[in-house]
C-alpha positions in Angstrom: 27.1 -5.0 10.8 27.1 -8.8 10.6 26.0 -11.3 8.1 24.9 -13.5 11.1 21.2 -12.6 12.0 20.7 -15.0 14.9 22.7 -17.4 17.1 21.8 -20.5 19.2 18.4 -20.5 20.7 17.5 -17.4 18.8 18.3 -19.0 15.5 16.3 -22.1 16.5 13.3 -19.9 17.4 13.6 -18.0 14.1 13.7 -21.4 12.2 10.6 -22.7 13.8 8.7 -19.5 13.7 5.7 -19.6 11.3 5.8 -17.1 8.5 2.5 -15.2 8.5 1.3 -14.3 5.0 -0.2 -10.9 4.7 -3.7 -10.8 3.3 -3.6 -7.5 1.4 -7.2 -7.6 0.6 -8.0 -7.5 4.3 -5.2 -5.2 5.2 -6.2 -2.5 2.9 -9.5 -0.5 3.1 -10.9 -0.3 -0.4 -14.4 1.2 -0.8 -16.6 1.7 -3.8 -18.7 4.9 -4.1 -21.2 5.2 -1.3 -19.6 2.4 0.8 -18.3 2.9 4.3 -16.8 1.1 7.4 -16.7 2.0 11.1 -13.2 2.8 12.5 -11.5 3.9 15.7 -8.6 6.3 15.4 -5.9 5.2 17.8 -4.1 8.6 17.7 -4.1 11.8 15.8 -0.8 10.9 14.0 -1.3 7.5 12.6 -0.3 8.2 9.2 2.8 8.4 7.1 4.2 9.7 3.8 6.0 7.7 1.0 6.9 8.3 -2.5 5.2 6.2 -5.3 5.2 5.6 -9.0 2.1 4.8 -11.2 1.1 4.9 -14.8 -2.4 3.4 -15.0 -2.6 3.8 -18.7 0.5 1.5 -19.0 -0.8 -1.0 -16.4 1.8 0.1 -13.8 -0.1 0.4 -10.6 0.9 2.3 -7.5 4.1 1.0 -5.9 6.7 2.5 -3.6 9.7 4.2 -5.1 12.9 2.3 -4.0 15.3 5.2 -4.2 14.5 6.3 -0.5 15.9 2.8 0.7 19.1 3.3 -1.3 18.3 1.3 -4.4 18.5 2.3 -8.0 15.0 2.9 -9.0 14.2 2.0 -12.6 11.0 3.8 -12.6 12.7 7.0 -11.7 15.1 6.5 -14.5 12.3 5.8 -17.0 10.5 8.9 -15.8 13.7 11.0 -16.2 13.8 10.1 -19.9 10.4 11.7 -20.4 9.4 9.0 -23.0 6.0 9.7 -24.7 3.3 8.0 -22.7 5.6 7.6 -19.6 6.0 11.2 -18.6 3.6 10.8 -15.7 5.6 8.0 -14.1 7.6 10.4 -11.8 7.5 9.8 -8.0 4.6 11.4 -6.2 3.8 11.7 -2.4 1.2 9.4 -1.1 0.0 8.7 2.4 -0.8 5.7 4.5 -3.4 5.9 7.3 -3.9 3.3 10.0 -7.5 2.8 11.2 -8.9 0.3 13.6 -11.7 -1.4 11.9 -14.1 -2.1 14.8 -16.3 -4.6 12.9 -13.3 -6.6 11.6 -11.4 -6.2 14.9 -8.2 -5.5 13.0 -6.0 -2.5 12.3 -6.1 -1.7 8.6 -4.4 0.7 6.1 -5.9 3.2 3.8 -3.7 4.6 0.9 -4.5 8.2 0.0 -3.4 10.9 -2.5 -2.2 14.2 -1.3 -5.5 15.8 -1.6 -7.4 13.0 0.1 -4.9 13.1 2.9 -5.4 16.7 3.5 -9.0 16.2 3.9 -8.6 13.3 6.2 -5.9 15.0 8.4 -8.2 18.0 8.8 -11.0 15.8 10.0 -8.7 13.9 12.4 -7.4 17.1 13.9 -10.9 18.4 14.4 -11.8 15.5 16.7 -8.2 14.9 18.1 -9.4 15.5 21.7 -12.3 12.9 21.4 -10.5 10.0 19.8 -10.5 7.8 23.0 -14.3 7.9 23.1 -15.6 8.5 19.6 -15.8 6.0 16.6 -16.2 7.3 13.1 -17.8 6.2 9.8 -15.2 6.3 7.2 -17.0 6.8 3.8 -16.1 7.1 0.1 -18.2 9.4 -2.2 -17.6 9.8 -5.9 -15.3 8.1 -8.5 -12.0 8.6 -10.3 -10.8 12.3 -9.9 -13.9 13.2 -8.0 -13.4 10.7 -5.3 -13.5 11.9 -1.8 -13.2 10.2 1.7 -14.6 11.5 4.9 -14.7 10.7 8.7 -18.0 11.3 10.4 -18.3 10.8 14.2 -20.8 8.2 15.5 -22.7 9.9 18.2 -23.9 6.8 20.0 -22.6 3.1 20.0 -24.6 0.1 21.1 -23.3 -2.0 24.0 -21.8 -4.6 21.7 -20.2 -1.9 19.6 -18.6 -0.3 22.6 -17.1 -3.7 23.4 -15.6 -3.8 19.9 -14.4 -0.2 20.3 -12.8 -1.0 23.7 -10.8 -3.9 22.2 -8.4 -1.3 20.9 -7.8 0.4 24.2 -4.0 1.1 24.6 -3.2 -0.3 21.2 -0.6 1.7 19.2 0.6 1.6 15.6 4.3 1.1 15.2 6.3 2.2 12.1 6.8 -1.4 11.1 3.1 -1.9 10.5 3.2 0.8 7.8 6.3 -0.9 6.3 4.5 -4.3 6.1 1.8 -2.7 3.9 4.2 -1.5 1.4 5.6 -4.0 -1.1 8.4 -2.4 -3.1 9.3 -4.1 -6.3 12.9 -5.0 -7.0 14.7 -3.1 -9.7 14.4 -6.2 -12.1 10.7 -6.3 -11.4 10.3 -2.7 -12.2 12.1 -3.3 -15.5 9.8 -6.2 -16.2 6.8 -4.0 -15.7 8.2 -1.4 -18.1 8.9 -4.1 -20.6 5.3 -5.3 -20.4 4.1 -1.8 -20.8 6.1 -1.2 -24.0 8.9 1.0 -22.7 12.1 0.8 -24.7 14.0 -1.2 -22.0 16.7 -2.4 -24.3 17.8 1.2 -25.0 17.7 2.2 -21.4 18.9 -0.7 -19.1 21.9 -3.1 -19.2 21.6 -6.2 -21.2 21.8 -8.4 -18.2 19.1 -6.6 -16.4 16.8 -6.9 -19.5 17.5 -10.6 -19.6 16.7 -10.9 -16.0 13.5 -8.9 -16.5 12.3 -11.3 -19.2 12.9 -14.2 -16.9 10.8 -12.5 -14.3 8.0 -12.1 -16.8 8.3 -15.7 -17.6 8.0 -16.6 -14.0 4.9 -14.4 -13.7 3.3 -16.1 -16.7 4.1 -19.5 -15.3 2.5 -18.7 -12.1 -0.6 -17.4 -13.8 -0.9 -20.6 -15.7 -0.7 -22.8 -12.7 3.1 -23.4 -12.9 5.6 -22.9 -10.2 7.3 -19.6 -9.7 7.0 -16.2 -8.3 3.4 -15.1 -7.9 2.4 -12.5 -10.5 2.0 -8.9 -9.4 -1.8 -8.3 -8.8 -3.6 -6.2 -11.2 -6.2 -3.6 -10.2 -9.8 -4.6 -11.2 -12.2 -2.3 -13.0 -14.0 -1.6 -9.6 -10.7 -0.5 -7.8 -10.1 3.1 -7.2 -7.2 4.0 -9.5 -5.8 6.0 -6.6 -5.5 3.0 -4.5 -2.1 1.3 -3.8 -1.6 -2.2 -5.4 
């Protein structure tokens, strides 16, 4: 392992490379009750599992657990203490699906609970032999705990839709694409979220971590008010499915 990441021409290319910002509003499929979009499934296995924390009552929205990447997860530690109001913060399995949105012309992600994932995987496997020729309507029905997502085959596509469908011929989804859709918070950001939620951080974490977390909150507040600093972590709106990531 080396601290040098690039040399010579490679370093110059990296220096001049434009950094593309990810538009998470476009990247993630978020539907309201009754809404749908048309998708193509690029393979029968374009989904992955990850561990996530969430406590919506405390304003802590779905985010990846950082323990699997070798980091000390403050949210795991908070969950282990079983403090009142935070006992549901433990890491749960969630699933990311990659769908090709044939109307947007882009590959997008959908974040699902375990139950939603089981339904979707069953549908995908049912049509696994027809994925190269069949498009689907991906639809949401219901709200909150009664929310369901389904894939229904489109029996016939118009000529212009067949062209949109064919745009994804030979396209594959690499693991890095799923990684790009997950934004794990740092340990300090996690502690800052807990602090904002009223968790007794001073009794749980080191003094320097608590101080750094307060500084992080100050940066978020400055960004909200038009000042410079780190952009605040986005909050879910009232219309967002509470099962959705971010």
